[in-house]
BADO-83269 format. One line per field, with one value per residue: x, y, z of N, C-alpha, C, O in turn; residue number from 1. Coordinates in Angstrom, 3 decimals, always signed. Example, Ala and Ser with C-alpha at 12.3 -4.5 7.8 and 13.67 -1.06 7.14 Angstrom:
n_xx [+13.190, +12.850]
n_yy [-5.690, -2.250]
n_zz [+7.800, +7.080]
ca_xx [+12.300, +13.670]
ca_yy [-4.500, -1.060]
ca_zz [+7.800, +7.140]
c_xx [+13.200, +12.900]
c_yy [-3.300, +0.030]
c_zz [+7.800, +7.870]
o_xx [+14.236, +13.409]
o_yy [-3.319, +1.138]
o_zz [+8.465, +8.039]
k [1, 2]
//
This chain:
n_xx [+73.833, +74.744, +74.472, +72.440, +73.525, +73.141, +72.999, +75.545, +77.113, +76.321, +77.247, +79.990, +80.375, +79.718, +81.761, +84.050, +83.554, +83.633, +86.300, +87.600, +86.722, +87.744, +90.547, +90.935, +90.193, +92.229, +94.544, +93.951, +93.953, +96.607, +98.098, +97.056, +95.435, +93.115, +94.277, +95.144, +96.014, +93.694, +94.683, +96.513, +94.826, +93.257, +95.217, +95.937, +93.555, +93.383, +92.145, +91.181, +91.811, +89.654, +87.613, +87.309, +86.131, +83.706, +82.235, +82.670, +82.629, +84.386, +87.053, +86.014, +83.476, +84.250, +85.489, +83.237, +81.963, +83.744, +83.506, +80.834, +80.993, +82.391, +80.459, +78.406, +79.595, +79.711, +76.964, +76.048, +77.251, +76.096, +73.390, +73.349, +73.337, +71.919, +71.151, +70.306, +69.788, +69.740, +72.216, +74.069, +73.692, +74.612, +77.338, +78.001, +77.478, +79.486, +81.669, +81.250, +81.554, +84.167, +85.640, +85.081, +86.336, +88.971, +89.670, +90.377, +92.147, +93.812, +92.377, +90.138, +91.281, +91.872, +89.284, +88.290, +90.020, +89.278, +86.715, +84.503, +86.120, +86.743, +85.157, +84.204, +84.958, +85.093, +82.409, +81.173, +82.250, +81.402, +78.594, +78.179, +79.321, +77.662, +75.278, +75.992, +76.503, +73.942, +72.565, +73.860, +73.331, +70.536, +70.238, +71.446, +69.687, +67.421, +68.349, +68.770, +66.165, +64.991, +66.361, +65.345, +62.670, +62.993, +63.775, +66.438, +67.752, +67.039, +66.144, +65.924, +66.305, +66.638, +67.757, +69.872, +71.502, +72.142, +73.620, +75.868, +76.997, +77.565, +79.594, +81.580, +82.057, +82.967, +85.345, +86.816, +87.113, +88.585, +90.989, +91.880, +92.277, +94.542, +96.432, +96.795, +95.550, +95.054, +94.448, +93.248, +90.497, +88.478, +89.106, +88.806, +86.096, +84.908, +85.773, +84.577, +81.865, +81.505, +82.032, +79.921, +77.679, +78.066, +77.627, +74.959, +73.412, +74.532, +76.614, +75.489, +74.210, +76.341, +78.275, +76.984, +77.322, +79.896, +82.338, +83.828, +83.223, +80.637, +79.020, +77.089, +75.087, +72.587]
n_yy [+67.746, +71.173, +73.881, +76.865, +79.967, +82.102, +80.833, +79.742, +82.046, +83.064, +81.082, +81.352, +83.932, +83.569, +81.799, +83.397, +85.343, +83.741, +82.934, +85.358, +86.045, +83.871, +84.151, +86.708, +86.337, +84.563, +86.167, +88.348, +86.989, +85.965, +88.317, +89.487, +91.668, +93.819, +95.475, +95.119, +95.399, +95.983, +95.349, +93.315, +91.347, +90.876, +89.872, +87.496, +86.136, +85.778, +87.567, +90.703, +93.952, +95.669, +93.853, +92.887, +95.109, +95.058, +93.286, +94.020, +96.976, +97.997, +97.256, +96.708, +95.760, +93.493, +92.091, +91.582, +89.801, +87.673, +86.848, +86.158, +83.992, +82.161, +81.823, +80.620, +78.170, +77.105, +76.992, +75.163, +72.799, +72.515, +72.287, +69.787, +68.083, +65.304, +63.709, +61.131, +61.976, +64.658, +64.859, +63.647, +65.384, +67.757, +67.193, +66.897, +69.460, +70.941, +69.777, +70.568, +73.373, +73.644, +72.400, +74.117, +76.487, +75.589, +75.330, +77.830, +79.309, +81.612, +83.688, +83.664, +84.512, +87.153, +88.186, +87.970, +89.751, +92.135, +92.462, +94.537, +96.743, +100.239, +102.233, +101.597, +98.981, +97.515, +97.653, +96.208, +93.635, +93.098, +93.140, +90.950, +88.793, +88.822, +88.018, +85.392, +84.269, +84.413, +82.597, +80.173, +80.060, +79.853, +77.330, +75.742, +76.171, +74.842, +72.197, +71.900, +72.211, +69.972, +67.995, +68.440, +67.696, +64.981, +64.174, +64.189, +66.204, +68.936, +72.243, +75.593, +77.961, +78.239, +80.015, +81.260, +79.040, +78.297, +80.528, +80.308, +77.909, +78.760, +80.593, +78.859, +77.557, +79.734, +80.432, +78.079, +77.984, +80.322, +79.716, +77.532, +78.775, +80.193, +78.297, +76.866, +74.600, +71.558, +69.056, +66.819, +67.232, +65.315, +64.639, +67.130, +67.676, +65.563, +66.168, +68.688, +68.040, +66.169, +67.862, +69.725, +68.048, +67.029, +69.402, +69.961, +67.722, +66.394, +63.921, +61.357, +60.888, +61.547, +59.637, +57.360, +57.406, +56.598, +57.626, +59.086, +57.353, +56.625, +58.722, +58.962, +57.335, +57.858]
n_zz [+66.523, +66.594, +69.016, +68.984, +67.446, +69.250, +71.786, +71.880, +71.922, +74.360, +76.110, +75.680, +76.629, +79.332, +80.021, +79.671, +81.621, +83.938, +83.852, +84.231, +86.835, +88.326, +87.971, +88.990, +91.681, +92.431, +92.090, +93.797, +96.241, +96.378, +96.485, +98.715, +98.693, +96.938, +95.253, +92.494, +89.160, +86.478, +84.020, +84.562, +85.577, +83.334, +81.579, +82.909, +82.708, +80.046, +78.300, +76.732, +78.232, +77.972, +77.788, +80.367, +81.551, +80.314, +81.781, +84.448, +86.272, +88.091, +90.449, +92.920, +92.290, +90.953, +93.015, +94.576, +92.878, +92.971, +95.637, +95.540, +93.806, +95.389, +97.361, +95.854, +95.242, +97.791, +98.420, +96.492, +97.323, +99.857, +99.215, +98.116, +100.193, +101.580, +103.867, +106.277, +108.822, +111.292, +112.569, +110.823, +108.674, +109.754, +110.051, +107.356, +106.456, +107.780, +106.500, +103.819, +103.952, +104.904, +102.864, +100.716, +101.562, +101.777, +99.135, +98.249, +100.130, +100.453, +99.259, +100.913, +103.312, +102.626, +102.309, +104.927, +106.183, +105.002, +105.883, +107.562, +107.307, +106.541, +103.958, +100.486, +99.700, +102.093, +102.829, +100.759, +101.192, +103.829, +103.587, +101.875, +103.295, +105.482, +104.301, +103.518, +106.031, +107.104, +105.477, +106.120, +108.867, +108.863, +107.700, +109.635, +111.768, +110.805, +110.865, +113.597, +114.559, +113.398, +114.804, +117.354, +116.956, +116.573, +119.010, +119.696, +121.002, +123.253, +122.895, +123.923, +122.621, +119.459, +117.612, +118.997, +119.538, +116.926, +116.145, +117.812, +116.920, +114.371, +114.925, +115.767, +113.339, +111.785, +113.127, +112.760, +109.954, +109.569, +110.913, +109.392, +106.939, +107.440, +107.466, +109.775, +110.633, +112.420, +111.558, +108.927, +106.580, +107.214, +109.890, +111.107, +110.664, +112.091, +114.709, +115.144, +114.886, +116.963, +119.143, +118.972, +119.233, +121.823, +123.216, +122.545, +123.274, +125.422, +127.109, +126.780, +124.256, +122.545, +123.256, +122.441, +119.755, +119.352, +118.240, +115.200, +113.050, +113.344, +112.734, +110.754, +111.496, +112.586]
ca_xx [+73.585, +75.233, +73.515, +72.197, +74.571, +72.892, +73.380, +76.996, +77.664, +76.044, +78.178, +81.319, +80.377, +79.766, +83.092, +84.969, +83.301, +84.135, +87.760, +88.001, +86.467, +88.673, +91.893, +90.927, +90.216, +93.570, +95.491, +93.618, +94.401, +98.070, +98.645, +96.481, +94.806, +92.478, +95.032, +95.738, +95.560, +92.789, +95.521, +97.072, +93.713, +92.905, +96.273, +95.839, +92.335, +93.494, +91.209, +91.602, +91.408, +88.315, +86.653, +87.053, +85.198, +82.386, +81.556, +82.842, +82.971, +85.412, +87.609, +85.077, +82.442, +84.897, +85.643, +81.909, +81.710, +84.592, +82.868, +79.611, +81.367, +82.687, +79.183, +77.684, +80.221, +79.264, +75.539, +75.850, +77.630, +75.107, +72.125, +73.481, +73.252, +70.685, +71.461, +69.146, +69.594, +70.313, +73.625, +74.810, +73.604, +75.488, +78.700, +78.164, +77.531, +80.840, +82.554, +81.044, +82.111, +85.626, +86.186, +84.990, +87.389, +90.280, +89.956, +90.949, +92.418, +94.388, +91.291, +89.299, +91.985, +91.675, +87.899, +88.176, +90.761, +88.541, +85.417, +84.392, +86.989, +86.031, +85.149, +83.317, +85.367, +84.650, +80.954, +80.861, +82.603, +80.551, +77.242, +78.131, +79.562, +76.442, +74.338, +76.441, +76.285, +72.508, +72.199, +74.378, +72.597, +69.192, +70.356, +71.722, +68.440, +66.568, +68.885, +68.518, +64.729, +64.751, +66.859, +64.372, +61.495, +63.338, +64.122, +67.884, +68.138, +66.001, +66.725, +64.972, +66.572, +67.295, +68.537, +71.130, +72.316, +72.644, +74.666, +77.060, +77.598, +78.112, +80.857, +82.531, +82.406, +83.757, +86.680, +87.493, +87.486, +89.649, +92.224, +92.325, +92.748, +95.874, +97.324, +97.070, +94.714, +95.826, +94.032, +92.667, +89.079, +87.690, +89.369, +88.225, +84.641, +84.560, +85.983, +83.554, +80.559, +81.499, +81.945, +78.570, +76.731, +78.231, +76.990, +73.516, +72.671, +75.209, +77.478, +74.798, +74.062, +77.653, +78.933, +76.292, +77.821, +81.153, +83.388, +83.497, +82.727, +79.199, +78.341, +75.977, +74.285, +71.246]
ca_yy [+69.086, +72.155, +74.820, +78.069, +80.989, +82.889, +80.042, +79.612, +83.331, +83.163, +80.177, +81.955, +85.079, +83.019, +81.235, +84.509, +85.934, +82.808, +82.993, +86.620, +85.941, +82.896, +84.711, +87.845, +85.786, +84.017, +87.266, +89.058, +86.183, +85.894, +89.627, +89.921, +92.969, +93.893, +96.463, +94.432, +96.139, +95.310, +94.812, +92.043, +90.399, +90.548, +89.021, +86.180, +85.493, +85.575, +88.443, +92.096, +94.781, +96.182, +92.773, +92.870, +96.195, +94.688, +92.551, +94.627, +98.394, +98.359, +96.119, +96.393, +94.915, +92.216, +91.415, +91.079, +88.622, +86.598, +86.353, +85.496, +82.696, +81.305, +81.510, +79.651, +76.871, +76.631, +76.669, +73.943, +71.666, +72.394, +71.828, +68.376, +67.287, +64.512, +62.705, +60.551, +62.509, +65.977, +64.717, +63.430, +66.604, +68.735, +66.818, +67.182, +70.917, +71.324, +69.313, +71.398, +74.703, +73.523, +72.104, +75.335, +77.395, +75.007, +75.490, +79.161, +79.872, +82.958, +84.630, +83.708, +85.377, +88.528, +88.551, +88.167, +90.955, +93.301, +92.549, +95.575, +97.885, +101.418, +102.419, +100.785, +97.573, +96.933, +97.529, +95.098, +92.380, +92.904, +92.799, +89.600, +87.830, +88.790, +87.173, +84.003, +83.839, +84.214, +81.353, +79.059, +80.045, +79.338, +75.890, +75.130, +76.205, +73.761, +70.936, +71.858, +71.981, +68.567, +67.201, +68.567, +66.890, +63.566, +63.895, +64.057, +67.224, +69.921, +73.574, +76.670, +79.090, +77.719, +81.079, +81.428, +77.837, +78.373, +81.556, +79.771, +76.942, +79.569, +81.144, +77.748, +77.376, +80.896, +80.296, +76.953, +78.375, +81.324, +79.022, +76.735, +79.667, +80.633, +77.147, +76.444, +73.452, +70.457, +67.785, +66.893, +67.596, +64.308, +64.785, +68.400, +67.505, +64.677, +66.877, +69.721, +67.404, +65.625, +68.982, +70.276, +67.064, +67.055, +70.601, +69.934, +66.610, +65.788, +62.776, +60.102, +60.723, +61.570, +58.362, +56.323, +57.439, +55.857, +58.142, +59.626, +56.353, +56.415, +60.007, +58.854, +56.192, +58.161]
ca_zz [+65.975, +67.530, +69.556, +68.190, +67.605, +70.462, +72.956, +71.870, +72.368, +75.793, +76.794, +75.599, +77.544, +80.692, +80.223, +79.861, +82.936, +84.951, +83.808, +84.848, +88.273, +88.890, +87.992, +89.919, +93.029, +92.674, +92.242, +95.033, +97.368, +96.400, +96.874, +99.981, +98.458, +95.619, +94.487, +91.349, +87.989, +85.557, +82.948, +85.016, +85.661, +81.958, +81.034, +83.541, +82.221, +78.607, +77.575, +76.656, +79.365, +77.688, +78.027, +81.810, +81.858, +79.800, +82.846, +85.773, +86.133, +89.070, +91.187, +94.003, +91.689, +90.655, +94.297, +94.944, +92.047, +93.484, +96.857, +95.102, +93.248, +96.541, +97.993, +95.008, +95.449, +99.090, +98.337, +95.702, +98.176, +100.936, +98.642, +97.786, +101.420, +101.659, +104.873, +106.941, +110.167, +111.542, +112.941, +109.585, +107.880, +110.385, +109.675, +105.932, +106.329, +108.155, +105.439, +102.630, +104.184, +105.006, +101.536, +99.908, +102.013, +101.479, +97.706, +98.001, +101.463, +100.391, +98.995, +102.105, +104.270, +102.181, +102.594, +106.368, +106.533, +104.507, +106.549, +108.576, +107.040, +106.060, +102.518, +99.672, +99.693, +103.357, +102.792, +99.861, +101.851, +105.003, +103.137, +101.318, +104.364, +106.284, +103.573, +103.621, +107.416, +107.279, +104.806, +106.919, +110.135, +108.586, +107.476, +110.937, +112.539, +110.309, +111.371, +115.038, +114.737, +113.066, +115.931, +118.453, +116.604, +116.697, +120.391, +119.865, +121.955, +123.573, +122.865, +124.176, +121.734, +118.252, +116.987, +119.750, +119.308, +115.555, +116.109, +118.469, +115.992, +113.294, +115.397, +115.709, +111.922, +111.366, +113.697, +112.112, +108.596, +109.665, +111.281, +108.253, +105.878, +107.843, +107.418, +111.145, +110.971, +113.003, +110.994, +107.592, +106.585, +107.930, +111.324, +111.541, +110.669, +113.208, +115.969, +115.261, +115.098, +118.326, +120.077, +118.927, +119.776, +123.280, +123.732, +122.327, +123.867, +126.551, +126.834, +126.481, +122.813, +121.899, +123.484, +121.677, +118.380, +119.375, +117.372, +113.884, +112.110, +113.561, +112.584, +109.825, +111.914, +113.078]
c_xx [+73.992, +74.137, +73.375, +73.331, +74.403, +73.346, +74.890, +77.660, +77.470, +77.007, +79.587, +81.435, +80.475, +81.150, +84.117, +84.799, +83.867, +85.659, +88.273, +87.859, +87.480, +90.083, +91.985, +90.991, +91.585, +94.576, +95.224, +94.162, +95.910, +98.693, +98.142, +95.813, +94.086, +93.169, +95.857, +95.175, +94.619, +93.573, +96.058, +96.004, +93.320, +93.928, +96.182, +94.631, +92.371, +92.504, +91.787, +91.108, +89.993, +87.249, +86.321, +86.011, +83.811, +81.565, +81.589, +83.340, +84.088, +85.951, +86.720, +83.970, +82.997, +85.110, +84.319, +81.576, +82.525, +83.988, +81.589, +79.886, +81.680, +81.392, +78.396, +78.275, +79.757, +77.812, +75.308, +76.200, +76.578, +73.793, +72.154, +73.343, +71.898, +70.915, +70.196, +68.876, +70.190, +71.801, +74.489, +74.823, +74.521, +76.947, +78.970, +78.216, +78.926, +81.817, +82.465, +81.699, +83.634, +86.240, +86.146, +86.096, +88.772, +90.657, +90.617, +91.248, +92.956, +93.300, +90.397, +89.951, +91.791, +90.274, +87.721, +88.868, +89.995, +87.212, +85.438, +85.277, +86.173, +86.099, +84.260, +83.651, +84.881, +83.148, +80.523, +81.083, +81.660, +79.143, +77.171, +78.390, +78.345, +75.392, +74.702, +76.175, +74.809, +72.031, +72.620, +73.594, +71.194, +69.221, +70.608, +70.455, +67.499, +67.027, +68.617, +67.043, +64.380, +65.225, +65.934, +63.150, +61.760, +63.743, +65.605, +68.413, +66.958, +66.655, +65.644, +65.122, +67.361, +68.207, +69.881, +72.055, +72.931, +73.767, +75.967, +77.771, +78.217, +79.455, +81.950, +83.003, +83.318, +85.193, +87.478, +87.969, +88.627, +90.986, +92.768, +92.879, +94.147, +96.893, +97.660, +96.244, +95.587, +95.444, +93.497, +91.173, +88.253, +87.870, +88.715, +86.709, +84.208, +84.690, +84.909, +82.197, +80.460, +81.336, +80.531, +77.563, +76.844, +77.498, +75.480, +72.811, +73.345, +75.949, +76.735, +74.649, +75.418, +78.373, +78.290, +76.758, +79.136, +82.130, +82.914, +82.866, +81.225, +78.395, +77.118, +74.976, +72.859, +70.536]
c_yy [+70.131, +73.088, +76.017, +79.061, +81.803, +82.127, +79.884, +80.900, +83.505, +82.302, +80.759, +83.133, +84.610, +82.474, +82.337, +85.143, +85.047, +82.837, +84.255, +86.550, +85.010, +83.484, +85.919, +87.345, +85.243, +85.134, +88.078, +88.302, +86.147, +87.197, +90.068, +91.272, +92.923, +94.939, +95.764, +95.095, +95.304, +94.713, +93.439, +90.963, +89.935, +89.595, +87.612, +85.411, +85.233, +86.385, +89.853, +92.861, +95.300, +95.124, +92.684, +93.923, +95.962, +94.051, +93.280, +96.061, +98.815, +97.103, +95.730, +95.473, +93.525, +91.415, +90.808, +89.820, +87.428, +85.985, +85.613, +84.124, +81.708, +80.883, +80.488, +78.257, +76.260, +76.182, +75.361, +72.710, +71.422, +71.830, +70.346, +67.472, +66.601, +63.366, +62.262, +61.183, +63.901, +65.905, +64.528, +64.686, +67.684, +68.461, +67.160, +68.688, +71.423, +70.973, +70.209, +72.762, +74.668, +73.285, +73.326, +76.314, +76.883, +75.155, +76.832, +79.868, +81.292, +84.006, +84.767, +84.592, +86.846, +89.019, +88.830, +89.463, +92.214, +93.496, +93.613, +96.781, +99.046, +101.498, +101.433, +99.307, +96.872, +96.712, +96.359, +93.759, +92.089, +92.480, +91.359, +88.537, +87.712, +87.910, +85.701, +83.468, +83.579, +82.917, +80.147, +78.928, +79.474, +77.816, +75.170, +75.095, +75.083, +72.404, +70.796, +71.587, +70.528, +67.664, +67.260, +67.688, +65.400, +63.186, +63.718, +65.049, +68.154, +71.292, +74.629, +77.813, +78.597, +78.762, +81.255, +80.240, +77.868, +79.399, +81.041, +78.755, +77.685, +80.172, +80.076, +77.525, +78.503, +80.782, +79.192, +77.321, +79.396, +80.663, +78.220, +77.619, +80.189, +79.497, +76.599, +75.239, +72.304, +69.103, +67.947, +67.165, +66.613, +64.437, +66.048, +68.294, +66.654, +65.395, +67.941, +69.115, +66.837, +66.737, +69.537, +69.315, +66.970, +68.254, +70.573, +68.904, +65.967, +64.516, +61.543, +59.871, +60.655, +60.239, +57.247, +56.290, +56.694, +56.313, +58.543, +58.628, +56.140, +57.683, +59.900, +57.779, +56.538, +59.115]
c_zz [+67.007, +68.012, +68.652, +68.394, +68.878, +71.703, +73.037, +72.335, +73.867, +76.590, +76.798, +76.557, +78.990, +81.008, +80.466, +81.231, +84.038, +85.012, +84.499, +86.368, +88.933, +89.014, +88.934, +91.357, +93.394, +92.932, +93.504, +96.242, +97.491, +96.871, +98.250, +99.888, +97.115, +94.747, +93.413, +90.098, +87.123, +84.381, +83.327, +85.101, +84.267, +81.350, +81.602, +83.022, +80.721, +77.790, +77.526, +77.885, +79.176, +77.957, +79.513, +82.162, +81.257, +80.922, +84.183, +85.622, +87.076, +89.743, +92.363, +93.489, +91.369, +91.934, +94.746, +94.155, +92.531, +94.749, +96.507, +94.527, +94.354, +97.238, +97.174, +95.139, +96.764, +99.050, +97.587, +96.516, +99.256, +100.405, +98.266, +99.005, +101.500, +102.626, +105.595, +108.299, +110.301, +111.875, +111.698, +108.740, +108.432, +110.008, +108.212, +105.663, +106.670, +107.034, +104.205, +102.791, +104.252, +103.631, +100.628, +100.270, +101.639, +100.003, +97.396, +99.335, +101.432, +100.148, +100.216, +103.173, +103.912, +102.536, +104.088, +106.788, +106.130, +105.221, +107.642, +108.346, +106.470, +104.536, +101.796, +99.682, +100.960, +103.381, +101.914, +100.561, +103.009, +104.598, +102.636, +102.373, +105.274, +105.620, +103.661, +105.018, +107.676, +106.652, +105.631, +108.215, +109.949, +108.402, +108.795, +111.777, +112.105, +110.836, +112.876, +115.323, +114.446, +114.189, +117.128, +118.196, +116.795, +118.118, +120.631, +120.888, +122.192, +123.669, +123.070, +123.178, +120.516, +117.625, +117.681, +119.522, +117.908, +115.454, +116.718, +117.569, +114.816, +113.674, +115.401, +114.270, +111.457, +111.854, +113.034, +110.722, +108.612, +109.975, +110.107, +107.137, +106.172, +107.800, +108.785, +111.573, +111.462, +112.416, +109.588, +107.707, +107.407, +109.436, +111.871, +111.659, +111.855, +114.543, +116.186, +115.574, +116.506, +119.357, +120.141, +119.548, +121.291, +123.875, +123.618, +123.191, +125.063, +126.148, +126.369, +124.985, +122.135, +122.063, +122.678, +120.229, +118.236, +118.305, +115.993, +112.927, +112.237, +113.302, +111.682, +110.254, +112.274, +112.145]
o_xx [+73.632, +73.023, +74.106, +74.027, +75.388, +74.000, +75.459, +78.656, +78.343, +77.525, +80.297, +82.460, +81.223, +81.660, +84.954, +85.778, +84.507, +86.242, +89.248, +88.766, +88.015, +90.734, +93.005, +91.759, +92.057, +95.365, +96.161, +94.753, +96.444, +99.701, +98.747, +95.641, +94.402, +92.710, +97.088, +93.968, +94.738, +93.173, +96.057, +96.242, +93.079, +93.562, +96.332, +94.670, +91.499, +92.071, +92.768, +90.117, +89.220, +86.117, +85.173, +85.114, +82.846, +80.353, +80.648, +84.332, +84.682, +85.374, +86.675, +83.576, +82.301, +84.933, +84.272, +80.981, +82.045, +83.961, +81.283, +79.107, +81.284, +81.246, +77.784, +77.541, +79.452, +77.465, +74.478, +75.525, +76.213, +73.157, +71.103, +73.244, +70.857, +70.877, +69.159, +67.817, +71.052, +72.562, +75.522, +75.848, +75.135, +77.696, +80.045, +78.912, +79.489, +82.678, +83.486, +82.333, +84.307, +87.245, +87.074, +86.722, +89.640, +91.839, +91.332, +90.663, +92.601, +93.307, +89.942, +89.258, +91.571, +90.106, +87.080, +88.365, +90.050, +86.639, +86.287, +85.206, +85.058, +86.979, +83.646, +82.753, +84.327, +82.670, +79.618, +80.229, +81.175, +78.568, +76.221, +77.750, +78.037, +74.699, +73.831, +75.683, +74.458, +71.194, +71.842, +73.232, +70.720, +68.340, +70.043, +70.178, +66.856, +66.208, +68.282, +66.713, +63.576, +64.569, +65.751, +62.656, +60.852, +64.021, +66.004, +69.405, +65.995, +67.603, +64.576, +64.168, +68.591, +69.301, +70.911, +73.259, +74.095, +74.756, +77.048, +78.999, +79.270, +80.357, +83.104, +84.192, +84.331, +86.138, +88.671, +89.099, +89.526, +92.004, +93.972, +93.844, +94.864, +98.077, +98.687, +96.235, +96.706, +96.066, +93.310, +90.647, +87.417, +86.896, +88.140, +86.116, +83.247, +83.829, +84.388, +81.466, +79.438, +80.596, +80.002, +76.689, +75.830, +76.834, +74.782, +71.756, +72.768, +75.908, +77.300, +74.932, +75.639, +79.012, +78.962, +76.610, +79.471, +82.681, +81.745, +82.058, +80.602, +77.205, +76.184, +74.124, +71.992, +69.389]
o_yy [+70.005, +73.088, +76.164, +79.004, +82.161, +82.696, +79.889, +80.861, +84.027, +82.731, +80.671, +83.314, +85.182, +82.654, +82.226, +85.443, +85.540, +82.772, +84.219, +86.947, +85.334, +83.328, +86.118, +87.870, +85.428, +85.062, +88.457, +88.893, +86.284, +87.187, +90.937, +91.952, +92.096, +95.251, +95.807, +95.322, +94.081, +93.695, +92.514, +89.810, +88.749, +88.625, +86.636, +84.186, +84.551, +85.956, +90.154, +92.477, +95.358, +95.453, +92.433, +93.673, +96.612, +94.249, +93.176, +96.325, +99.877, +96.023, +94.565, +94.525, +92.518, +90.197, +89.677, +88.884, +86.295, +84.765, +84.574, +83.193, +80.545, +79.733, +79.584, +77.269, +75.070, +75.124, +74.546, +71.686, +70.281, +71.000, +69.722, +66.252, +67.257, +62.196, +62.924, +60.941, +64.285, +66.797, +65.181, +65.025, +68.435, +69.383, +67.656, +69.138, +72.238, +71.773, +70.567, +73.256, +75.551, +73.903, +73.550, +76.904, +77.655, +75.109, +76.960, +80.910, +82.103, +85.075, +85.867, +85.339, +87.682, +90.142, +89.809, +90.189, +93.232, +94.585, +93.588, +97.750, +98.858, +100.909, +100.555, +98.464, +95.774, +95.701, +95.607, +92.872, +90.967, +91.569, +90.637, +87.486, +86.630, +87.146, +84.854, +82.351, +82.637, +82.216, +79.213, +77.823, +78.700, +77.106, +74.105, +74.091, +74.448, +71.565, +69.715, +70.820, +69.921, +66.670, +66.269, +67.018, +64.645, +62.020, +63.159, +64.779, +68.158, +71.483, +74.561, +78.547, +78.545, +78.440, +81.385, +80.416, +77.512, +79.170, +81.312, +78.749, +77.290, +80.256, +80.357, +77.330, +78.252, +81.004, +79.346, +77.009, +79.343, +81.006, +78.223, +77.248, +80.588, +79.708, +75.942, +74.888, +72.104, +68.095, +69.065, +67.312, +67.028, +64.355, +66.039, +68.763, +66.990, +65.257, +68.078, +69.618, +67.007, +66.584, +69.790, +69.734, +66.845, +68.139, +71.096, +69.170, +65.064, +64.097, +60.743, +58.777, +59.819, +59.758, +56.298, +55.276, +56.214, +55.503, +58.365, +59.010, +55.550, +57.726, +60.688, +57.366, +55.664, +59.486]
o_zz [+68.178, +67.488, +67.672, +69.408, +69.522, +72.576, +74.129, +73.058, +74.559, +77.621, +77.800, +77.214, +79.783, +82.114, +81.361, +81.916, +84.967, +86.094, +85.249, +87.101, +89.994, +90.047, +89.594, +92.163, +94.516, +93.874, +94.207, +97.146, +98.592, +97.577, +98.879, +100.900, +96.260, +93.647, +93.417, +90.008, +87.049, +83.816, +82.514, +84.742, +84.043, +80.686, +80.866, +82.907, +80.183, +76.721, +78.206, +78.506, +80.132, +78.311, +79.877, +82.967, +81.660, +81.004, +84.969, +84.942, +86.890, +89.619, +92.756, +94.168, +91.499, +91.940, +95.229, +94.689, +92.502, +94.910, +97.093, +94.730, +94.279, +97.652, +97.742, +95.145, +96.846, +99.576, +97.989, +96.414, +99.538, +101.055, +98.114, +98.876, +101.489, +102.244, +105.535, +108.877, +109.510, +111.502, +111.547, +108.150, +107.673, +109.687, +107.874, +104.753, +105.940, +106.671, +103.617, +101.859, +103.722, +103.279, +99.852, +99.389, +101.232, +99.660, +96.402, +99.627, +102.288, +100.758, +100.528, +103.864, +104.788, +103.010, +104.469, +107.646, +106.820, +105.171, +108.534, +109.102, +105.982, +103.908, +102.403, +99.674, +100.901, +103.896, +102.275, +100.531, +103.154, +105.194, +102.936, +102.356, +105.775, +106.292, +103.856, +105.179, +108.385, +107.221, +105.822, +108.620, +110.781, +108.886, +109.041, +112.433, +112.941, +111.209, +113.361, +116.228, +115.154, +114.501, +117.835, +119.103, +117.141, +118.400, +121.653, +121.565, +121.425, +124.430, +122.461, +122.922, +120.540, +117.160, +117.021, +119.335, +117.725, +114.758, +116.195, +117.475, +114.316, +112.840, +115.078, +114.017, +110.805, +111.098, +112.774, +110.346, +107.773, +109.373, +109.853, +106.468, +105.254, +108.065, +108.956, +112.753, +110.987, +112.753, +109.108, +108.811, +108.211, +110.184, +112.959, +112.630, +112.545, +115.412, +117.294, +116.427, +117.171, +120.329, +121.224, +120.307, +121.978, +124.905, +124.488, +123.766, +125.669, +124.991, +125.622, +124.495, +121.259, +121.127, +122.274, +119.548, +117.153, +117.560, +115.650, +112.080, +111.355, +113.615, +111.837, +109.468, +112.281, +112.397]
k [1, 2, 3, 4, 5, 6, 7, 8, 9, 10, 11, 12, 13, 14, 15, 16, 17, 18, 19, 20, 21, 22, 23, 24, 25, 26, 27, 28, 29, 30, 31, 32, 33, 34, 35, 36, 37, 38, 39, 40, 41, 42, 43, 44, 45, 46, 47, 48, 49, 50, 51, 52, 53, 54, 55, 56, 57, 58, 59, 60, 61, 62, 63, 64, 65, 66, 67, 68, 69, 70, 71, 72, 73, 74, 75, 76, 77, 78, 79, 80, 81, 82, 83, 84, 85, 86, 87, 88, 89, 90, 91, 92, 93, 94, 95, 96, 97, 98, 99, 100, 101, 102, 103, 104, 105, 106, 107, 108, 109, 110, 111, 112, 113, 114, 115, 116, 117, 118, 119, 120, 121, 122, 123, 124, 125, 126, 127, 128, 129, 130, 131, 132, 133, 134, 135, 136, 137, 138, 139, 140, 141, 142, 143, 144, 145, 146, 147, 148, 149, 150, 151, 152, 153, 154, 155, 156, 157, 158, 159, 160, 161, 162, 163, 164, 165, 166, 167, 168, 169, 170, 171, 172, 173, 174, 175, 176, 177, 178, 179, 180, 181, 182, 183, 184, 185, 186, 187, 188, 189, 190, 191, 192, 193, 194, 195, 196, 197, 198, 199, 200, 201, 202, 203, 204, 205, 206, 207, 208, 209, 210, 211, 212, 213, 214, 215, 216, 217, 218]
//
């Protein structure tokens, strides 16, 4: 038995919105700017121009939705992490963030370029990136605290350690979005995790892992 007319209309509305956001993000990324006409976005999404304005009053609002969509993808991957140890969870976090960025590198480059710029667009981007960074930092702090409880490492300042790891993540994602990565996702994740573990716990723990294949062992 089919759904109610109301639920079907809601699903159709959600689908149209998702199509608009997906095509806008693609076009913004390909052009390296949000200076893309609403007519073109509507045509790419297969809807009328007036339909785009039903959901979004401006391109700035549409850009915010595109970033929000990227953030939701990231959050869904992170929330699925259910590893047995802080080390494994850290590796999976790196993997989730890299994979999300790799799905839309051109758009991610645009977002980074707009971050901190003057005007309404810059403010939108900065506010949303700040929120994403806060979410990631909070998750990292939880993993670091769990590692301290298990005796994997000792840290005097969890917040500072989380910020430093966040900077490593930011740099990695920026480099990958430019197409300058030197390895595939698995290699990148292993290298990042090994680097962080060396910094947190010294050589003794890192050597006990014996390479990337042992990242999920503890």
